C-alpha positions as CSV (number, residue, x, y, z in Angstrom):
1,X,-14.6,-12.7,-11.1
2,X,-11.6,-13.1,-13.2
3,X,-8.4,-13.9,-11.6
4,X,-5.4,-11.3,-11.1
5,X,-3.8,-12.5,-13.8
6,X,-6.3,-11.4,-16.4
7,X,-5.4,-8.2,-18.6
8,X,-8.4,-6.0,-17.2
9,X,-6.8,-6.8,-13.1
10,X,-3.1,-7.1,-14.2
11,X,-2.3,-2.9,-13.6
12,X,-5.4,-2.2,-10.5
13,X,-4.1,-5.8,-8.4
14,X,-1.3,-3.9,-6.6
15,X,-3.0,-0.6,-5.8
16,X,-6.0,-2.9,-5.0
17,X,-3.9,-5.2,-2.7
18,X,-2.3,-2.1,-0.5
19,X,-5.9,0.0,-0.6
20,X,-7.9,-3.0,1.4
21,X,-5.4,-4.5,3.3
22,X,-3.0,-1.4,4.2
23,X,-5.4,1.4,4.4
24,X,-3.7,3.6,2.0
25,X,-5.3,6.0,0.2
26,X,-5.4,7.0,-3.5
27,X,-2.6,9.4,-3.4
28,X,-0.1,7.2,-1.1
29,X,-0.4,4.6,-3.3
30,X,0.4,6.7,-6.3
31,X,3.5,8.5,-4.4
32,X,4.4,5.4,-2.7
33,X,8.4,3.8,-3.6
34,X,10.6,0.6,-2.6
35,X,12.4,3.2,-0.2
36,X,9.2,3.0,2.3
37,X,9.4,-1.0,2.7
38,X,10.9,-2.6,4.9
39,X,11.4,-6.3,4.3
40,X,13.3,-6.7,7.3
41,X,11.1,-5.9,9.6
42,X,7.9,-6.2,7.9
43,X,6.6,-2.8,7.5
44,X,5.1,0.3,5.0
45,X,6.3,4.4,5.9
46,X,3.8,6.2,4.8
47,X,5.0,9.8,4.9
48,X,2.3,11.8,4.1
49,X,-1.6,11.1,6.1
50,X,-4.2,12.5,7.1
51,X,-3.4,11.6,11.1
52,X,-4.4,13.8,13.4
53,X,-1.3,16.0,13.8
54,X,-0.4,15.7,10.2
55,X,2.7,13.3,10.5
56,X,3.1,9.9,8.5
57,X,2.6,6.4,9.8
58,X,4.1,3.1,9.8
59,X,1.9,0.3,8.9
60,X,2.3,-3.3,9.7
61,X,2.5,-5.9,6.4
62,X,0.0,-9.1,6.7
63,X,1.4,-12.0,4.3
64,X,-1.1,-10.2,1.3
65,X,1.3,-6.9,1.3
């Protein structure tokens, strides 16, 4: 398997990392911004989410994210 620095995977790697490690959906990844990431407290806020109450959610960042 090619590594993440290869041309074919370079653009997909950040999106796949968020999808696999944070459980984010395609649309959530596409509209995410740097402002949703809190580096100090190590969490990511997803504003539009398919939760039971239809509100956003907070995702704790692991070492990969």
